N, C-alpha and C positions, 0 to 999 in steps of 0.2 A: 405908218401902222410898225406898233416895234409886233414878238413877239417872243415869250416868254416860256425856256423851255425847264420841267419841271423831270426828275432823276421820274417822277414816283404819280398814278391817279393819288396816294392820302398827299405828297408834297405841295402838287397844286391846289389840290382841295386849298389845304390848312395855310396855302398865300392868295387865294381869291378868298377866304376869311380874312382873310384880314384888309386887305381891303375892301372891305367892307367896317368892319371895326376906325382904318383908320381916314377915309373918306365920307362918312355920318363923320366921322365927329369933323374932322371941317366942315362939311356942311350945317352942321346945327353951327355953331362956331360963327361962319358968316349969314347965315339968313335963320336960322333957330330951327331951319327943323329936318330931315333927311327922307328927299321918296325919293328907294331902291324900287326898281323893277323889277321881282324875277323867272325864275323862266325854271320849266320842267324836263326832265330825261334823265340821261342816270352819273351823268357829271353833276352841272346844277347842284343836283339831288344828294352827292356825296360834301358839294360847298354849302347846302342847307349845313346838314349832319356836323361837318366843323363847326359852324354860324354857333350853337345850342349848346355848345364846348365853353365855361367860364371862363376857363384861361385866354379866349383867344377874344371873346368879346365881355370884357370884365370894365372894361370903359366903355362902354354901347348903356348912351342914355338913353333907355326904351321909349321913352316917356314923349322920342321928338321921333319915331323912326317912323316910318308911310308906307305901311311895303302895301306895293302895288303891283300887275302882272304884264308879259310881254303876251301873252298866250297864255289859250284854255282851250279843253276839250266843251266839247256840248255834254256834258254829264253830270249827271249832283253834285255833291261834294265827297259824299261820302264812298262810291266813284270807287276802284283803288288805279284810275284810269287818270282821274283827277288831279290836276298841279296843285288845286292851295288844296286838298285835302293831302296827296307828298306833305307840303310845305305845311303844316298845320301838326302833320301827325311827327314828321322826322322836328322841330322847330318853330309850330310856335306857341304849343301845347307845352311848352320846355322855358318859354322867355317873358318876361313879364310886358308884354308889348302889350299897353291896351286896345279892345278887340272896337274901339273908333280905328286906328290906326293903321286896320289891314283894309282893301279897298278890290274885294277881288270881282277874281270875274264871273259874274251870275248864270255857268254853264248847263241849271237845270234849265232857263227857260229859254224859247222858242231862240232863236240862232240875233234873228236880223232884231230882236227885242233889248235880246243884253246888251245885240253891242252898241245897236243905242245909247242903251242904258247908259252904259261904260263910257261911254264917251261923253256925256253926262256924269256921269260920276266925275272927269278928270277936269272937262268946262270946270266945278263946281267946284276943285281944294285944289287949279292952278292958274284959275281966271285967266287963261288966257285960254285960242282960239290951238294953240300943241302946247301940251304935255310937256315942261322941263326935266325930267328927271334927275337924280344929281348924282343914278350910274346902275344902271342895265346891266344888268345878266344876262347874257343870251347861250345860245347852244349851238351845235351846227349834226347838220344829218349827213348822213354819208352822200346822198341826190341834191348837196349848197342850200339847204333849207335850212332857213329858223323861223325865232322864235313858231306860226306858220303860215309865212312869208314861204306856199312848195313854189316848184318850177311850175309852169302850165298853169297855175290856179289868177282866178279872175285879180284877188285881192294882189296884186301885186303892182298893179294900174291904179290904186287908189290914193288920191292927193288930197281929200279935199273933207278927211275923218280921221280922228285921232284911232280905231276900235270897230273893226268890219269883221262881216262875219263870212267867214271863205271854204267853201267846200272843195273837201281835197278827197280827188277818187278814187289817190293812190290809198289809203288806207280803208281800207270796208270797214272794220271795228268802227271807228270816230269818225265819220268825210265832215264832219260837221265842226270846224272849228270857230273859238274868238280868239286874233292878235295882232296884238298893232299895227298901225301901218309903216314904209320906210319915212317919213315926213314924224310920226311921233317919237318912233326910235332915233331919227337921226338928229334931232332934237336934243340930246344930251347929250350933258354937258362932261359921262365919263361911257363908257360903252367894252364890258369885257370880253370877250367871246374865252369857256372855258370847252377845250375837244383834247380830247382822252379814247385811244386805243387807233387800233393798227389800220378798221378796218377805215379808218379819220381820214387815215396821213394822205389816201391818195385824192382826197377831196381837196384837205392844206392846204397840199404840195399848187393843188389846179389855181388855188387863189391865193399864197407865196407867191407864184415860180412867176404865172401868164395873168396876161389883162386884161381885165375886166369886155368882156369878147357882148357880141349879144345873138339871143338876149343873152347875157351877163348872169349866172347863180347868188341867190337872192341873195344869200350872205358874201357875194362882192356887192352887193346893194351898200351898202351897212354906210355909211362916211359919214358921221357922227362930227358937230361945230365941235362940237368934244373934242378928246382923248376919244383914239379908240388902238387896243390894247386885244394881242390874241394871250392868253397860258392854253399850253399845251402839253402835253405828257411825251416821251420820251418814244417811247411809241409808237402816240401821233403826228413824230416830228417826223417817224422814220427817214424817210425817206428822200427828207432836209438836207440839203449839201455843208455840213461846217456847222451841224446840230448835235 
């Protein structure tokens, strides 16, 4: 688990966007396509805005990029809370990505049906029981949640499917979520956490300095078969020594 600390949120977002370009090129060279899972939240959104900058993604072969999501709120795509809707506004409508290469979670459907449909979509694309993303971007909540894997929720125990509907009682406005499960995330070739702001400092310190207890924070259960990276700005890493 590697932690990189950047002096500002802007620098963090730029480095995260460069990882998209670099790892995308490597995946296309090795396997002919780049399968990436995006996340919602303020910090991942800043990275998406950078990806729309042609200077950072001039070498991206968008025809071979396939975009997925790690989680979604159960709202229509035009709703401001939609992770897909946000990505469409700040990135997808601004780059030459073929529409067929956008694989969104359908938050407008009944939650269980939407989860089943996304699981079927993943199986059709990857041809395997678990998806094998080249890169997964994740955020981190102050409660230690990531994707829509919240503490104390049923999705934490699901291991037999790649996508599940998850009821999150702590979010009254958007209590139903769709989320990738631990096995689906942990099958990834690379996972990058994006952590920004002083409000995240306590939970980041807990993750970086203490072993995962029982029950562990959801983010502590992310241990991919591939590589794991943590990108934090100086504020989020402010309580860590030697940072």
